[in-house]
C-alpha positions as CSV (number, residue, x, y, z in Angstrom):
1,M,23.0,2.7,-9.6
2,H,24.5,-0.1,-7.5
3,L,24.9,-3.7,-8.6
4,H,21.8,-4.7,-6.4
5,D,19.4,-2.1,-7.8
6,V,20.2,-3.6,-11.1
7,W,19.0,-6.9,-10.2
8,F,16.2,-5.7,-8.6
9,V,15.4,-4.4,-11.9
10,L,16.4,-7.6,-13.5
11,I,14.3,-9.6,-11.7
12,A,11.0,-7.5,-12.1
13,V,11.8,-7.7,-16.0
14,L,12.2,-11.4,-15.6
15,W,8.7,-11.9,-13.5
16,T,7.2,-9.8,-16.2
17,G,8.4,-11.5,-19.0
18,Y,7.1,-14.9,-17.0
19,F,3.4,-13.4,-16.3
20,F,3.3,-11.8,-20.2
21,L,4.2,-15.2,-21.5
22,E,2.6,-17.9,-18.8
23,G,-0.4,-15.4,-18.4
24,F,-1.9,-16.2,-22.2
25,D,-0.8,-19.9,-21.4
26,F,-2.7,-20.0,-17.8
27,G,-5.5,-18.5,-20.0
28,I,-5.8,-20.9,-22.4
29,G,-6.0,-23.4,-19.7
30,V,-8.8,-21.7,-18.4
31,L,-10.8,-21.3,-21.8
32,T,-10.3,-25.0,-22.6
33,K,-13.6,-25.1,-20.1
34,L,-15.0,-21.7,-20.8
35,L,-14.7,-21.6,-24.4
36,A,-14.4,-25.0,-26.2
37,R,-17.3,-26.7,-27.0
38,D,-16.0,-30.3,-27.5
39,R,-12.8,-32.4,-27.8
40,T,-11.9,-30.9,-31.0
41,E,-11.8,-27.3,-29.8
42,R,-10.3,-28.2,-26.7
43,R,-7.3,-29.5,-28.8
44,V,-7.2,-26.4,-31.2
45,L,-6.5,-24.4,-27.8
46,I,-4.0,-26.9,-26.5
47,N,-2.1,-26.9,-29.7
48,T,-2.0,-23.1,-29.9
49,I,0.3,-23.1,-27.1
50,G,1.7,-27.0,-27.6
51,P,5.2,-25.3,-29.0
52,V,5.8,-22.9,-26.5
53,W,4.2,-23.4,-23.0
54,D,7.8,-25.2,-21.8
55,G,10.0,-22.4,-23.4
56,N,7.4,-19.9,-21.4
57,E,8.4,-21.6,-18.1
58,V,11.9,-21.0,-18.5
59,W,11.4,-17.6,-17.3
60,L,10.2,-18.8,-13.8
61,L,13.2,-20.8,-13.6
62,T,15.3,-18.2,-14.3
63,A,13.4,-15.4,-12.1
64,G,13.7,-18.1,-9.1
65,G,17.4,-18.9,-9.9
66,A,18.1,-15.3,-10.2
67,T,16.6,-14.2,-6.7
68,F,18.3,-17.1,-5.2
69,A,22.1,-16.1,-6.5
70,A,21.4,-12.1,-6.4
71,F,19.2,-12.0,-3.2
72,P,19.6,-14.8,-1.1
73,D,17.8,-13.6,2.4
74,W,15.1,-12.3,-0.2
75,Y,14.7,-16.1,-1.6
76,A,14.7,-17.7,1.5
77,T,12.2,-15.9,3.3
78,L,9.9,-15.6,0.4
79,F,10.1,-19.6,0.0
80,S,9.8,-20.1,3.5
81,G,6.9,-18.0,4.3
82,F,5.1,-18.8,1.2
83,Y,5.7,-22.3,1.2
84,L,2.3,-23.7,1.0
85,P,1.0,-21.5,-2.1
86,L,4.1,-21.9,-3.6
87,L,4.4,-25.6,-3.5
88,V,0.6,-26.0,-4.6
89,I,1.9,-23.7,-7.8
90,L,5.0,-26.1,-8.3
91,V,2.9,-29.4,-8.2
92,C,0.0,-27.5,-10.5
93,L,2.7,-26.6,-13.0
94,I,4.1,-30.5,-12.7
95,V,0.6,-31.9,-13.3
96,R,0.2,-29.4,-16.3
97,G,3.1,-30.1,-18.1
98,V,2.3,-33.9,-17.8
99,A,-1.2,-33.4,-18.9
100,F,0.2,-31.9,-22.4
101,E,2.1,-34.6,-22.9
102,Y,0.1,-37.7,-21.7
103,R,-3.3,-36.2,-23.1
104,H,-3.0,-37.4,-26.7
105,K,-1.3,-40.8,-25.9
106,R,-4.5,-42.6,-25.9
107,S,-7.9,-41.6,-27.6
108,E,-10.3,-43.1,-25.0
109,E,-12.6,-40.3,-24.0
110,K,-12.4,-40.8,-20.0
111,W,-8.3,-40.3,-20.5
112,Q,-8.2,-37.5,-22.3
113,R,-11.2,-35.9,-20.2
114,N,-9.3,-36.5,-16.9
115,W,-6.2,-34.8,-18.5
116,E,-8.0,-31.8,-19.8
117,R,-9.8,-31.3,-16.1
118,A,-5.9,-31.4,-15.0
119,I,-5.2,-28.5,-17.5
120,F,-7.8,-26.6,-16.8
121,W,-7.6,-26.4,-12.8
122,C,-3.7,-26.7,-12.7
123,S,-3.9,-23.2,-15.2
124,L,-6.6,-21.6,-13.0
125,I,-5.0,-22.4,-9.5
126,P,-1.5,-20.9,-10.3
127,A,-3.2,-18.3,-12.3
128,F,-4.8,-17.4,-8.8
129,L,-2.2,-17.7,-6.4
130,W,0.6,-15.9,-8.1
131,G,-1.4,-12.6,-7.5
132,A,-1.9,-13.6,-4.2
133,V,1.5,-14.0,-3.3
134,F,2.7,-10.8,-5.1
135,A,-0.2,-8.9,-3.1
136,N,1.1,-10.2,-0.3
137,M,4.8,-9.5,-1.1
138,V,3.9,-6.1,-1.7
139,R,1.4,-5.3,1.2
140,G,3.8,-6.7,3.9
141,V,4.0,-10.1,6.0
142,P,5.7,-10.7,9.4
143,I,9.2,-10.8,9.0
144,G,11.2,-10.7,12.4
145,A,14.8,-9.0,13.4
146,D,16.5,-12.5,12.3
147,K,15.0,-12.0,8.5
148,N,12.8,-14.7,8.8
149,F,8.8,-15.3,8.2
150,A,7.3,-15.1,11.7
151,G,3.7,-15.8,10.6
152,N,1.4,-18.5,9.4
153,L,-1.1,-19.2,6.3
154,L,-3.6,-17.3,7.8
155,D,-1.5,-14.0,7.7
156,L,-1.9,-14.5,3.9
157,I,-5.4,-14.9,3.7
158,N,-6.7,-11.2,3.5
159,P,-9.0,-9.0,1.3
160,Y,-5.8,-7.4,-0.5
161,A,-4.4,-10.8,-1.7
162,L,-7.7,-12.5,-2.6
163,L,-8.5,-9.0,-4.8
164,G,-5.0,-9.7,-6.3
165,G,-5.5,-13.1,-7.0
166,L,-8.6,-12.6,-8.8
167,V,-7.3,-9.7,-10.8
168,T,-4.4,-12.1,-12.2
169,L,-6.9,-14.8,-12.7
170,T,-9.0,-12.9,-15.0
171,L,-6.4,-10.6,-16.5
172,F,-4.4,-13.6,-17.7
173,T,-7.6,-15.2,-19.0
174,F,-8.4,-12.3,-20.9
175,H,-5.0,-12.3,-22.4
176,G,-5.6,-15.8,-23.3
177,A,-8.8,-15.1,-24.9
178,V,-7.5,-12.7,-26.9
179,F,-4.3,-15.0,-27.7
180,A,-6.9,-17.6,-28.5
181,A,-8.5,-15.3,-31.1
182,L,-5.1,-14.3,-32.3
183,K,-4.0,-18.1,-33.3
184,T,-7.3,-19.6,-34.3
185,V,-9.5,-19.2,-37.5
186,G,-13.6,-19.9,-37.8
187,D,-16.1,-19.9,-35.3
188,I,-13.9,-20.5,-32.3
189,R,-12.1,-17.0,-33.2
190,T,-14.9,-15.2,-33.0
191,R,-16.4,-16.5,-29.8
192,A,-12.8,-15.9,-28.2
193,R,-12.8,-12.7,-29.4
194,R,-16.3,-11.7,-27.9
195,L,-15.5,-13.9,-24.7
196,A,-12.2,-11.5,-24.5
197,G,-14.7,-8.4,-24.3
198,W,-16.6,-9.7,-21.3
199,L,-13.4,-10.8,-19.6
200,G,-11.8,-7.6,-20.2
201,L,-14.6,-5.7,-18.6
202,V,-14.5,-7.7,-15.5
203,T,-10.6,-7.4,-15.4
204,A,-10.6,-3.8,-15.6
205,A,-13.2,-3.5,-12.6
206,L,-11.1,-5.7,-10.5
207,A,-8.0,-4.2,-11.9
208,A,-8.7,-0.3,-10.8
209,A,-9.7,-1.4,-7.6
210,F,-6.4,-3.5,-6.8
211,L,-4.3,-0.8,-8.3
212,V,-5.8,2.2,-7.0
213,W,-5.8,0.3,-3.6
214,T,-1.9,-0.5,-3.9
215,Q,-1.2,3.3,-5.1
216,L,-2.8,4.5,-1.9
217,D,-1.4,2.3,0.4
218,S,2.6,2.2,-0.9
219,G,2.6,3.9,-4.2
220,G,4.7,6.8,-5.6
221,T,5.3,8.8,-8.8
222,G,6.6,6.1,-10.7
223,S,3.8,3.6,-9.7
224,L,1.3,6.1,-10.6
225,V,2.7,6.2,-14.0
226,A,2.7,2.6,-14.4
227,L,-0.9,2.7,-13.1
228,V,-2.1,4.9,-15.9
229,I,-0.2,3.0,-18.4
230,A,-1.9,-0.2,-17.3
231,V,-5.2,1.2,-17.4
232,L,-4.8,3.2,-20.8
233,A,-3.4,-0.2,-22.3
234,L,-6.2,-2.2,-21.1
235,V,-8.8,0.5,-22.5
236,G,-6.7,0.0,-25.8
237,A,-6.8,-3.7,-25.7
238,L,-10.6,-3.7,-25.1
239,V,-11.2,-1.2,-28.0
240,M,-8.7,-3.0,-30.8
241,N,-10.4,-6.4,-29.8
242,G,-14.1,-5.0,-30.3
243,R,-12.5,-4.0,-34.0
244,G,-11.0,-7.4,-34.7
245,R,-7.5,-6.5,-34.5
246,E,-6.2,-9.1,-32.4
247,G,-2.7,-8.5,-32.7
248,W,-3.1,-5.1,-31.3
249,A,-5.4,-6.5,-28.5
250,F,-2.9,-9.2,-27.5
251,G,0.2,-6.6,-27.5
252,L,-1.9,-4.2,-25.5
253,S,-3.1,-6.7,-23.0
254,G,0.5,-7.8,-22.5
255,V,1.5,-3.9,-22.0
256,T,-1.3,-4.1,-19.2
257,I,0.5,-7.2,-17.5
258,A,4.1,-5.6,-17.9
259,A,2.9,-2.3,-16.4
260,A,0.7,-3.9,-13.5
261,V,4.1,-5.9,-12.6
262,A,5.9,-2.7,-13.0
263,M,3.7,-0.9,-10.6
264,L,4.2,-3.4,-7.9
265,F,7.7,-3.5,-8.0
266,L,7.9,0.1,-7.7
267,S,5.5,0.2,-5.0
268,L,7.8,-2.2,-3.4
269,F,11.3,-0.8,-4.2
270,P,13.8,-0.6,-2.2
271,D,12.3,-3.0,0.0
272,V,11.9,-6.6,-1.4
273,M,9.8,-7.8,1.5
274,P,8.5,-5.4,3.7
275,S,8.1,-6.3,7.5
276,S,4.5,-5.6,8.9
277,L,5.9,-6.0,12.3
278,D,8.8,-3.7,11.8
279,T,9.9,-1.4,9.2
280,E,13.2,-1.7,10.5
281,W,13.1,-5.4,9.9
282,S,12.2,-5.1,6.2
283,L,14.4,-6.8,3.5
284,T,15.5,-4.4,1.4
285,A,17.9,-4.6,-2.3
286,E,20.7,-3.5,-0.3
287,N,20.5,-5.9,3.0
288,A,19.1,-9.0,1.3
289,A,21.6,-8.9,-1.8
290,S,24.6,-11.2,-2.4
291,S,28.3,-9.8,-2.5
292,P,29.2,-7.3,-5.1
293,Y,31.6,-9.8,-6.6
294,T,28.8,-12.2,-7.0
295,L,26.4,-9.4,-8.5
296,K,29.5,-8.5,-11.0
297,I,29.9,-11.8,-12.3
298,M,26.1,-12.7,-12.7
299,T,25.8,-9.3,-14.5
300,W,28.7,-10.6,-17.0
301,I,26.8,-13.8,-17.3
302,A,23.5,-12.4,-17.9
303,G,24.8,-10.1,-20.7
304,V,26.0,-12.7,-22.6
305,M,23.2,-15.6,-22.3
306,T,20.3,-13.3,-22.1
307,P,20.1,-12.1,-26.1
308,V,20.9,-15.6,-26.8
309,V,17.7,-16.9,-25.2
310,L,15.7,-14.0,-26.2
311,A,16.4,-14.8,-29.9
312,Y,15.5,-18.2,-29.8
313,Q,12.5,-17.7,-27.9
314,A,11.8,-15.3,-30.7
315,W,12.4,-17.7,-33.4
316,T,9.9,-20.1,-32.0
317,Y,7.2,-17.8,-32.1
318,W,8.0,-16.9,-35.3
319,V,8.1,-20.6,-36.8
320,F,4.7,-21.6,-35.0
321,R,2.8,-18.2,-35.8
322,Q,0.2,-19.7,-38.0
323,R,-3.4,-19.6,-37.2
324,I,-4.9,-23.2,-36.4
325,G,-8.7,-24.2,-36.7
326,T,-10.8,-27.3,-36.1
327,Q,-10.2,-28.0,-39.8
328,H,-6.6,-28.6,-39.1
329,I,-7.3,-31.5,-36.3
330,P,-7.1,-34.8,-37.7
331,V,-9.9,-37.6,-36.6
332,D,-9.0,-39.8,-33.8
333,A,-5.2,-38.4,-34.1
334,H,-3.3,-39.7,-30.9
């Protein structure tokens, strides 16, 4: 296997880790409106991700940085062609981070309500846009012979991309509901489990349509295996959620996300961005890659640093593993 193929796999792993972790992060943000009944319950939900949300976003920075270094042509074409949706995602992530930090600085209801709205919308919008971006990347976009994006925003708005956005939105919200059930106690835990059941059914219907569409359009044997794993994991997550086994349900919903992302990358390979104008103009893992020397240096650095980052993040989740409930929220704390 060539180093550019290795780095294609590594970047796929980084995106999988990001969507697994940031997925329930976004889901919790959406659930502040769908699940929480009052300010105290919203504080409970926000506190479930309070110690970890910023660490989850490190995976996005790493995936973007690795793409820039390992596949500069892929990075340049992706970020120029998808400039507007990626800019919206970036702005949402900035506002969302500020909202987490500033919401509790003052106790006035209007102040907190406005920041809670920001958390909701800045979780919902990226959750949808990431699905639309990756759907378009797999489907193919207008790329010219010079490797530059040759289309416009309207080329990114199509039924396949919109369905992909709905799938990630519902899947992340389901993932977040299962996480909420895993991390809370009391009535909010019961309602989170009940809501996760309904969200799982909606997700299953949308995901089945999207994944089958992907398989028929550009899939192969590997992507078919990933599709089957995603379906079985989602069914298993629904069953475990119904039985009150939140740990198993959360793990299986994570497997669903990982298998779905794997299917998209397997459908994509050996391309990294197919051209809808001419297949000869598509960006591939080979023609979009950096020099072998650059990839070699990056491989050594990744081999040393990746275990350190994984160990630190695992330790963080272990330290903050306790469940919380409304009884743990101090009155008028700010």
